[in-house]
C-alpha angles and dihedrals in degrees: 000000000000121000091242093060093048093055098048114117123200118241090248091071093069109137112233091212092055091050091049089052091050091051090050090050092053091046089053092048091052090051092050093046090052090059095051132082113293100242124152088255093052092049091051092046092050093049091049092052091046091052093046090049091051093049093047092046089053091049090047092053091051091050092049092051091046093051092050094049 
């Protein structure tokens, strides 16, 4: 078996703590972007971080419910 196949992890093994850290990172990036100059690039960057944070927060909530049940 190839080395790649041995190291694959199913999606279910996502660590909740790692996802929480990622959400916190994106929240921090949004806060930093809000303090910077309002260029087109900054607006796009802020919106991207907001969207990623929302998606990850949603995934985190699902994982928390799944782990309780």
